[in-house]
DSSP file (Angstrom, degrees, kcal/mol; ACC not computed):
  #  RESIDUE AA STRUCTURE BP1 BP2  ACC     N-H-->O    O-->H-N    N-H-->O    O-->H-N    TCO  KAPPA ALPHA  PHI   PSI    X-CA   Y-CA   Z-CA
    1    1 A M     >        0   0    0      0, 0.0     4,-2.2     0, 0.0     5,-0.2   0.000 360.0 360.0 360.0 -42.6   80.7  101.4  116.0
    2    2 A A  H  >  +     0   0    0      1,-0.2     4,-2.3     2,-0.2     5,-0.2   0.917 360.0  51.4 -62.0 -42.7   83.8  101.3  118.1
    3    3 A W  H  > S+     0   0    0      1,-0.2     4,-2.6     2,-0.2    -1,-0.2   0.926 109.4  50.4 -59.3 -44.6   85.2   98.3  116.1
    4    4 A A  H  > S+     0   0    0      1,-0.2     4,-2.2     2,-0.2    -1,-0.2   0.897 110.0  49.7 -62.2 -41.1   84.5  100.1  112.8
    5    5 A Q  H  X S+     0   0    0     -4,-2.2     4,-2.2     2,-0.2    -1,-0.2   0.894 111.9  48.1 -66.3 -39.2   86.3  103.3  114.0
    6    6 A R  H  X S+     0   0    0     -4,-2.3     4,-1.9     2,-0.2    -2,-0.2   0.914 111.1  51.1 -65.6 -41.6   89.3  101.2  115.1
    7    7 A A  H  X S+     0   0    0     -4,-2.6     4,-0.7     1,-0.2    -2,-0.2   0.901 111.4  47.5 -63.5 -40.7   89.4   99.3  111.8
    8    8 A I  H >< S+     0   0    0     -4,-2.2     3,-0.8     1,-0.2    -1,-0.2   0.925 112.4  49.3 -65.1 -44.0   89.3  102.6  109.9
    9    9 A A  H 3< S+     0   0    0     -4,-2.2    -1,-0.2     1,-0.2    -2,-0.2   0.817 114.5  45.3 -65.3 -30.8   92.1  104.1  112.0
   10   10 A E  H 3< S+     0   0    0     -4,-1.9    -1,-0.2    -5,-0.1    -2,-0.2   0.477  86.1 114.6 -94.3  -3.2   94.3  101.0  111.6
   11   11 A R  S << S-     0   0    0     -3,-0.8     3,-0.1    -4,-0.7    -3,-0.0  -0.275  74.9 -94.6 -70.0 156.7   93.9  100.5  107.9
   12   12 A A        -     0   0    0      1,-0.1     2,-0.3     2,-0.0    -1,-0.1  -0.302  45.2 -94.0 -68.3 151.8   96.9  100.9  105.6
   13   13 A D        -     0   0    0      1,-0.1     4,-0.2     2,-0.0    -1,-0.1  -0.521  35.6-170.0 -66.9 127.0   97.5  104.2  103.8
   14   14 A S    >>  +     0   0    0     -2,-0.3     4,-2.2     1,-0.2     3,-0.5   0.378  57.7 102.6-101.0   2.2   95.9  104.1  100.3
   15   15 A L  H 3> S+     0   0    0      1,-0.2     4,-2.6     2,-0.2     5,-0.2   0.872  78.4  55.5 -58.5 -38.3   97.4  107.3   98.9
   16   16 A P  H 3> S+     0   0    0      0, 0.0     4,-1.0     0, 0.0    -1,-0.2   0.890 108.8  48.8 -61.0 -35.7  100.1  105.4   96.9
   17   17 A V  H <4 S+     0   0    0     -3,-0.5     3,-0.4     2,-0.2     4,-0.3   0.919 111.2  49.6 -66.6 -43.4   97.2  103.5   95.2
   18   18 A L  H >< S+     0   0    0     -4,-2.2     3,-1.6     1,-0.2    -1,-0.2   0.904 106.1  56.0 -62.8 -41.1   95.3  106.6   94.5
   19   19 A R  H 3< S+     0   0    0     -4,-2.6    -1,-0.2     1,-0.3    -2,-0.2   0.794 107.8  49.9 -61.6 -27.7   98.4  108.3   93.0
   20   20 A A  T 3< S+     0   0    0     -4,-1.0     2,-0.5    -3,-0.4    -1,-0.3   0.422  86.2 108.6 -90.7   0.4   98.7  105.4   90.5
   21   21 A T    <   -     0   0    0     -3,-1.6     2,-0.6    -4,-0.3    29,-0.4  -0.689  48.2-169.4 -85.7 121.7   95.0  105.6   89.5
   22   22 A D        +     0   0    0     -2,-0.5    -1,-0.1    27,-0.1    -3,-0.1  -0.525  49.4 103.2-109.8  64.3   94.5  106.9   86.0
   23   23 A L  S    S-     0   0    0     -2,-0.6    27,-0.4     0, 0.0     2,-0.1  -0.983  80.9 -95.8-138.5 148.3   90.8  107.4   86.0
   24   24 A P        -     0   0    0      0, 0.0     2,-0.3     0, 0.0    27,-0.2  -0.471  54.2-176.8 -60.5 135.5   88.6  110.5   86.3
   25   25 A A  E     -a   51   0A   0     25,-1.9    27,-1.0    -2,-0.1     2,-0.4  -0.968  21.0-156.9-141.7 154.1   87.6  110.7   89.9
   26   26 A L  E     -a   52   0A   0     -2,-0.3     2,-0.6    25,-0.2    27,-0.2  -0.998   2.5-161.9-134.8 129.7   85.5  112.8   92.2
   27   27 A V  E     -a   53   0A   0     25,-2.7    27,-2.7    -2,-0.4     2,-0.5  -0.963  15.2-168.1-110.4 116.6   85.8  113.4   95.9
   28   28 A V  E     +a   54   0A   0     -2,-0.6     2,-0.3    25,-0.2    27,-0.2  -0.914  11.9 168.8-109.6 127.4   82.5  114.8   97.3
   29   29 A T  E     -a   55   0A   0     25,-2.6    27,-3.0    -2,-0.5     2,-0.4  -0.915  30.8-120.5-132.4 160.2   82.5  116.1  100.8
   30   30 A G  E >   -a   56   0A   0     -2,-0.3     3,-1.9    25,-0.2     6,-0.1  -0.837  15.4-134.5-101.4 140.7   80.1  118.1  102.9
   31   31 A A  T 3  S+     0   0    0     25,-2.8    29,-0.2    -2,-0.4    -1,-0.1   0.757 110.6  46.6 -61.6 -24.0   81.0  121.5  104.3
   32   32 A E  T 3  S+     0   0    0     27,-3.3     2,-0.3    24,-0.4    29,-0.3   0.194  79.7 137.7-103.4  14.9   79.5  120.3  107.6
   33   33 A D    <   -     0   0    0     -3,-1.9     5,-0.2    27,-0.4    27,-0.1  -0.468  28.1-178.4 -65.8 121.8   81.1  116.9  107.7
   34   34 A E  S    S+     0   0    0     -2,-0.3    -1,-0.2     1,-0.1     3,-0.1   0.433  76.8  53.1-100.3  -1.9   82.3  116.2  111.2
   35   35 A L  S    S+     0   0    0      1,-0.3     2,-0.6     2,-0.0    -1,-0.1   0.780 108.8  42.7-102.1 -34.4   83.9  112.8  110.4
   36   36 A V  S    S-     0   0    0     -6,-0.1    -1,-0.3     4,-0.0    -6,-0.1  -0.958  83.6-135.4-117.4 116.6   86.2  113.6  107.5
   37   37 A A    >>  -     0   0    0     -2,-0.6     4,-2.0    -3,-0.1     3,-0.7  -0.374  19.3-118.5 -70.1 146.8   88.2  116.8  107.8
   38   38 A A  H 3> S+     0   0    0      1,-0.2     4,-2.5     2,-0.2     5,-0.2   0.867 114.0  54.7 -54.3 -41.7   88.4  119.1  104.8
   39   39 A P  H 3> S+     0   0    0      0, 0.0     4,-2.2     0, 0.0    -1,-0.2   0.854 107.4  51.3 -63.6 -31.7   92.2  118.8  104.6
   40   40 A D  H <> S+     0   0    0     -3,-0.7     4,-2.0     2,-0.2    -2,-0.2   0.909 110.3  47.6 -69.4 -42.0   91.8  115.0  104.4
   41   41 A A  H  X S+     0   0    0     -4,-2.0     4,-2.3     1,-0.2    -1,-0.2   0.908 112.8  49.6 -63.7 -41.2   89.3  115.2  101.6
   42   42 A A  H  X S+     0   0    0     -4,-2.5     4,-2.8     1,-0.2    -2,-0.2   0.891 108.8  52.3 -65.3 -39.6   91.6  117.6   99.8
   43   43 A A  H  X S+     0   0    0     -4,-2.2     4,-1.7     2,-0.2    -1,-0.2   0.883 109.4  50.2 -64.1 -37.7   94.5  115.3  100.2
   44   44 A T  H  X S+     0   0    0     -4,-2.0     4,-0.9     2,-0.2    -2,-0.2   0.943 113.1  44.9 -64.5 -48.0   92.5  112.4   98.7
   45   45 A A  H >< S+     0   0    0     -4,-2.3     3,-0.6     1,-0.2     6,-0.4   0.900 112.4  52.3 -63.2 -40.8   91.5  114.5   95.7
   46   46 A D  H 3< S+     0   0    0     -4,-2.8    -1,-0.2     1,-0.2    -2,-0.2   0.821 103.8  57.7 -65.5 -30.9   95.1  115.8   95.3
   47   47 A A  H 3< S+     0   0    0     -4,-1.7    -1,-0.2    -5,-0.2   -26,-0.2   0.756  90.4  82.6 -71.8 -23.6   96.4  112.3   95.3
   48   48 A L  S X< S-     0   0    0     -4,-0.9     3,-2.1    -3,-0.6   -29,-0.2  -0.733  74.7-148.3 -84.0 116.6   94.2  111.3   92.3
   49   49 A P  T 3  S+     0   0    0      0, 0.0    -1,-0.2     0, 0.0   -27,-0.1   0.809 100.1  27.9 -55.7 -30.8   96.0  112.5   89.1
   50   50 A R  T 3  S+     0   0    0    -27,-0.4   -25,-1.9   -29,-0.4     2,-0.2  -0.081 102.3 118.5-120.4  32.5   92.6  113.1   87.5
   51   51 A G  E <   -a   25   0A   0     -3,-2.1     2,-0.3    -6,-0.4   -25,-0.2  -0.590  39.6-169.2-100.5 160.3   90.6  113.9   90.6
   52   52 A R  E     -a   26   0A   0    -27,-1.0   -25,-2.7    -2,-0.2     2,-0.4  -0.989  16.7-130.6-144.8 153.9   88.7  116.9   91.8
   53   53 A L  E     -a   27   0A   0     -2,-0.3     2,-0.4   -27,-0.2   -25,-0.2  -0.866  17.3-174.2-106.9 134.2   87.2  117.9   95.0
   54   54 A V  E     -a   28   0A   0    -27,-2.7   -25,-2.6    -2,-0.4     2,-0.6  -0.996   6.9-162.2-126.5 126.5   83.6  119.2   95.4
   55   55 A T  E     -a   29   0A   0     -2,-0.4   -25,-0.2   -27,-0.2   -27,-0.1  -0.941  10.8-147.3-109.5 122.4   82.4  120.5   98.8
   56   56 A L  E >   -a   30   0A   0    -27,-3.0   -25,-2.8    -2,-0.6     3,-1.2  -0.787  18.4-127.5 -91.8 120.8   78.7  120.8   99.2
   57   57 A P  T 3  S+     0   0    0      0, 0.0     3,-0.1     0, 0.0    -1,-0.0  -0.362  88.8  13.6 -67.5 143.8   77.5  123.6  101.4
   58   58 A G  T 3  S+     0   0    0      1,-0.2     2,-0.3    -2,-0.1   -28,-0.1   0.630 102.2 116.8  71.7  13.4   75.2  122.8  104.3
   59   59 A V    <   -     0   0    0     -3,-1.2   -27,-3.3     1,-0.1   -26,-0.4  -0.884  46.0-160.6-118.3 145.2   75.8  119.1  103.9
   60   60 A G        -     0   0    0     -2,-0.3   -27,-0.4   -28,-0.2     3,-0.3   0.204  52.0 -53.0 -98.5-139.8   77.4  116.7  106.4
   61   61 A H  S    S+     0   0    0    -29,-0.3     2,-0.9     1,-0.2   -28,-0.1   0.711 122.1  64.4 -78.6 -22.9   79.0  113.2  106.1
   62   62 A L    >>  +     0   0    0      1,-0.2     4,-2.7     2,-0.1     3,-1.0  -0.507  60.4 164.2-103.6  64.6   76.1  111.5  104.2
   63   63 A Q  H 3> S+     0   0    0     -2,-0.9     4,-3.0     1,-0.3     8,-0.3   0.858  70.5  53.5 -53.6 -46.0   76.1  113.5  101.0
   64   64 A P  H 34 S+     0   0    0      0, 0.0    -1,-0.3     0, 0.0     8,-0.1   0.826 117.3  39.1 -62.6 -28.5   74.0  111.2   98.9
   65   65 A L  H <4 S+     0   0    0     -3,-1.0    -2,-0.2     2,-0.1    -3,-0.0   0.836 121.7  41.7 -85.7 -35.4   71.3  111.2  101.5
   66   66 A E  H  < S+     0   0    0     -4,-2.7    -3,-0.2     1,-0.2    -1,-0.1   0.784 133.9  17.3 -83.7 -28.7   71.5  114.9  102.4
   67   67 A A  S  X S+     0   0    0     -4,-3.0     4,-2.5    -5,-0.3     5,-0.3  -0.426  70.7 158.8-140.9  61.3   71.9  116.2   98.9
   68   68 A P  H  > S+     0   0    0      0, 0.0     4,-2.5     0, 0.0     5,-0.2   0.857  75.3  50.2 -60.5 -38.2   70.8  113.5   96.5
   69   69 A D  H  > S+     0   0    0      2,-0.2     4,-2.4     1,-0.2     5,-0.2   0.927 112.6  46.5 -66.8 -43.5   70.1  115.8   93.5
   70   70 A E  H  > S+     0   0    0      2,-0.2     4,-2.4     1,-0.2    -1,-0.2   0.920 114.3  47.3 -64.5 -43.8   73.5  117.5   93.8
   71   71 A V  H  X S+     0   0    0     -4,-2.5     4,-2.6    -8,-0.3     5,-0.2   0.910 111.7  50.9 -65.1 -41.6   75.4  114.2   94.1
   72   72 A T  H  X S+     0   0    0     -4,-2.5     4,-2.6    -5,-0.3    -2,-0.2   0.925 110.6  49.2 -60.8 -44.3   73.5  112.7   91.2
   73   73 A D  H  X S+     0   0    0     -4,-2.4     4,-2.3     2,-0.2    -2,-0.2   0.911 111.7  49.1 -61.3 -42.8   74.3  115.8   89.0
   74   74 A L  H  X S+     0   0    0     -4,-2.4     4,-2.3     2,-0.2    -2,-0.2   0.922 113.8  45.1 -62.8 -44.7   78.0  115.5   90.0
   75   75 A L  H  X S+     0   0    0     -4,-2.6     4,-2.5     2,-0.2    -2,-0.2   0.883 111.7  52.2 -69.2 -37.6   78.2  111.8   89.2
   76   76 A T  H  X S+     0   0    0     -4,-2.6     4,-2.6    -5,-0.2    -1,-0.2   0.922 111.0  47.9 -62.7 -43.6   76.3  112.2   85.9
   77   77 A T  H  X S+     0   0    0     -4,-2.3     4,-3.0     2,-0.2     5,-0.2   0.907 110.0  52.8 -63.4 -41.9   78.8  115.0   84.9
   78   78 A L  H  X S+     0   0    0     -4,-2.3     4,-2.2     2,-0.2    -2,-0.2   0.929 111.8  45.3 -58.9 -45.9   81.7  112.8   85.9
   79   79 A L  H  X S+     0   0    0     -4,-2.5     4,-1.2     2,-0.2    -2,-0.2   0.908 113.4  49.6 -65.7 -42.0   80.4  109.9   83.7
   80   80 A D  H  X S+     0   0    0     -4,-2.6     4,-0.7     1,-0.2     3,-0.5   0.936 113.0  46.9 -60.9 -46.3   79.6  112.2   80.8
   81   81 A D  H >< S+     0   0    0     -4,-3.0     3,-0.6     1,-0.2     6,-0.3   0.872 110.3  53.4 -63.3 -37.0   83.1  113.7   81.0
   82   82 A A  H 3< S+     0   0    0     -4,-2.2    11,-0.7    -5,-0.2    -1,-0.2   0.745 114.9  39.5 -72.0 -22.9   84.7  110.3   81.3
   83   83 A T  H 3< S+     0   0    0     -4,-1.2    -1,-0.2    -3,-0.5    -2,-0.2   0.378  98.1  84.5-110.2   3.9   83.1  109.0   78.1
   84   84 A T  S X< S-     0   0    0     -4,-0.7     3,-1.6    -3,-0.6     7,-0.4  -0.934  84.5-116.4-108.9 120.2   83.3  112.1   75.9
   85   85 A P  T 3  S-     0   0    0      0, 0.0     3,-0.1     0, 0.0    -2,-0.1  -0.254  90.4  -3.6 -57.2 135.6   86.5  112.5   74.0
   86   86 A D  T >  S+     0   0    0      1,-0.2     2,-0.6     2,-0.1     3,-0.6   0.534  90.4 141.7  64.0  10.5   88.6  115.6   74.9
   87   87 A R  G X  S-     0   0    0     -3,-1.6     3,-1.9    -6,-0.3     4,-0.4  -0.745  82.3 -16.0 -87.1 123.8   86.0  117.0   77.4
   88   88 A N  G 3  S-     0   0    0     -2,-0.6    -1,-0.2     1,-0.3    -2,-0.1   0.733 118.1 -71.8  56.3  25.5   87.6  118.5   80.4
   89   89 A G  G <  S+     0   0    0     -3,-0.6    -1,-0.3     1,-0.1    -2,-0.1   0.542 112.2 110.2  75.2   5.4   90.8  116.8   79.6
   90   90 A Y    <   -     0   0    0     -3,-1.9    -2,-0.1    -6,-0.2    -8,-0.1   0.880  53.9-169.6 -82.3 -38.0   89.6  113.4   80.5
   91   91 A G        -     0   0    0     -7,-0.4    -7,-0.3    -4,-0.4     2,-0.3  -0.322  42.6 -38.5  73.7-167.0   89.4  111.7   77.1
   92   92 A T              0   0    0     -9,-0.1    -9,-0.2     1,-0.1   -10,-0.1  -0.644 360.0 360.0 -95.9 152.5   87.7  108.4   76.7
   93   93 A C              0   0    0    -11,-0.7   -10,-0.1    -2,-0.3    -1,-0.1   0.347 360.0 360.0-112.2 360.0   87.8  105.5   79.1
C-alpha cells in the first residue's frame, strides 16, 4: 500500500493530456471520498473539454461498489449521449 501511494504521488501531471482529450467524459466521485478531495475531482472534470463531474451523496471512494446502480446509470447515459447526434452537445463519436 505504501508503494502504491508513493507511486501515485510521484506520477507526472496528466492535466495537459486531459485538456487535449476531445471525448465525452465523466468524473464520478463520492461525497464521502476520503482519498480524492472534491477540488481535485473538480479540477479533473474541468480539464476535460467535454467532461462533467457527478458527486454521489453518501458514497466514498469505491463508487462502483458502493453505488453500482447509480454508476451504471451514469455510464449508460454517457454512452447514449456519446453515440446520439446532437444530444447534450456531444455529437457522434
